[in-house]
C-alpha positions as CSV (number, residue, x, y, z in Angstrom):
1,X,0.8,38.7,-44.1
2,X,-1.2,35.8,-41.7
3,X,1.8,34.9,-40.4
4,X,2.6,38.4,-39.2
5,X,-1.2,38.6,-37.6
6,X,-0.7,35.6,-36.2
7,X,2.6,35.8,-34.2
8,X,1.3,39.6,-33.0
9,X,-2.1,37.6,-31.6
10,X,-0.1,35.3,-30.1
11,X,2.2,38.1,-28.5
12,X,-0.7,39.9,-27.3
13,X,-2.0,36.6,-25.6
14,X,0.9,36.6,-23.6
15,X,1.5,39.8,-22.3
16,X,-1.8,39.7,-21.5
17,X,-1.9,35.8,-19.6
18,X,1.4,37.6,-17.8
19,X,-0.3,40.2,-16.5
20,X,-2.8,38.7,-15.3
21,X,-0.7,36.9,-13.2
22,X,1.7,39.7,-11.9
23,X,-2.1,41.0,-10.9
24,X,-3.5,38.0,-8.9
25,X,0.4,38.0,-6.4
26,X,-0.5,41.9,-6.4
27,X,-3.5,41.5,-4.8
28,X,-2.8,38.5,-2.6
29,X,0.0,40.9,-0.6
30,X,-2.3,43.8,-0.7
31,X,-5.0,41.6,0.7
32,X,-2.1,40.6,3.4
33,X,-0.9,44.7,4.2
34,X,-4.6,45.7,4.3
35,X,-5.2,43.2,7.3
36,X,-2.6,45.0,8.7
37,X,-3.5,48.0,7.8
38,X,-4.3,50.3,11.0
39,X,-2.9,47.9,13.8
40,X,-0.1,49.6,15.4
41,X,3.4,47.8,15.1
42,X,3.1,46.6,19.0
43,X,-0.1,44.9,18.0
44,X,1.3,42.8,15.2
45,X,4.9,42.1,17.1
46,X,2.3,40.5,19.9
47,X,0.1,38.8,17.6
48,X,2.7,37.3,15.6
49,X,4.6,36.4,19.2
50,X,1.2,34.5,20.5
51,X,1.0,32.1,17.5
52,X,4.8,31.8,18.0
53,X,3.9,30.6,21.4
54,X,0.5,28.4,19.9
55,X,3.3,27.0,17.1
56,X,5.6,25.8,19.9
57,X,2.9,24.1,22.3
58,X,1.7,22.6,19.1
59,X,5.1,21.3,18.0
60,X,5.7,19.8,21.8
61,X,2.3,18.0,22.6
62,X,2.4,16.7,19.2
63,X,6.2,15.2,20.4
64,X,8.9,17.1,18.3
65,X,11.5,18.5,20.8
66,X,11.4,22.3,20.5
67,X,15.2,23.0,22.1
68,X,16.5,23.7,18.9
69,X,14.0,24.9,17.2
70,X,13.2,28.9,16.1
71,X,9.5,29.7,15.4
72,X,9.5,32.7,13.1
73,X,6.0,34.4,12.3
74,X,4.9,37.4,10.0
75,X,1.8,38.2,10.1
76,X,0.7,34.0,10.0
77,X,3.5,33.0,7.8
78,X,5.4,30.5,9.7
79,X,9.2,30.1,9.5
80,X,11.2,27.0,11.5
81,X,14.6,27.0,11.5
82,X,17.2,25.2,13.9
83,X,17.8,21.7,13.9
84,X,15.9,18.0,15.1
85,X,17.3,14.6,16.4
86,X,15.7,12.9,13.7
87,X,14.5,13.2,9.8
88,X,11.4,12.1,9.5
89,X,10.5,15.3,12.6
90,X,11.6,17.2,9.7
91,X,8.1,16.6,8.2
92,X,6.3,16.3,10.9
93,X,6.8,19.9,12.6
94,X,5.8,21.4,9.0
95,X,2.7,19.3,9.4
96,X,1.7,19.9,13.1
97,X,2.7,24.2,12.4
98,X,0.0,23.7,9.1
99,X,-2.4,22.8,11.7
100,X,-2.1,25.9,13.6
101,X,-5.1,28.4,13.2
102,X,-4.0,31.5,12.1
103,X,-0.7,30.0,10.1
104,X,-1.3,31.1,6.5
105,X,2.0,29.2,5.5
106,X,4.9,27.2,6.6
107,X,8.8,28.1,5.0
108,X,10.0,24.5,7.1
109,X,14.4,25.2,7.4
110,X,14.9,22.7,9.6
111,X,18.0,20.7,9.3
112,X,19.1,17.5,11.3
113,X,21.5,18.0,14.3
114,X,24.0,15.1,14.4
115,X,24.8,13.6,17.5
116,X,28.0,14.6,19.5
117,X,30.0,12.3,22.1
């Protein structure tokens, strides 16, 4: 009888822990949508383009050749896509992008570009 009661208690604790974790994730996305709510789509796009330009400028100043790099921004989340010639530049680009004000997260999808003949 005590084993069944213990199993029920353990199951209830797992359900509570899972629901608290799901609630925390939902509130984070709600905060982002609340920040952009009431803002027109064109204003959001303009802000995304401005942040993209800031990241590209920071990369250039940091010594990263931005010729093969696309900087995509959506609400402060930055994605670096494209290719670089030196493997060390992949981590350097992500580090520089994280340091730009307004950037909330960086997804690094850069690859190494092989030098052609």
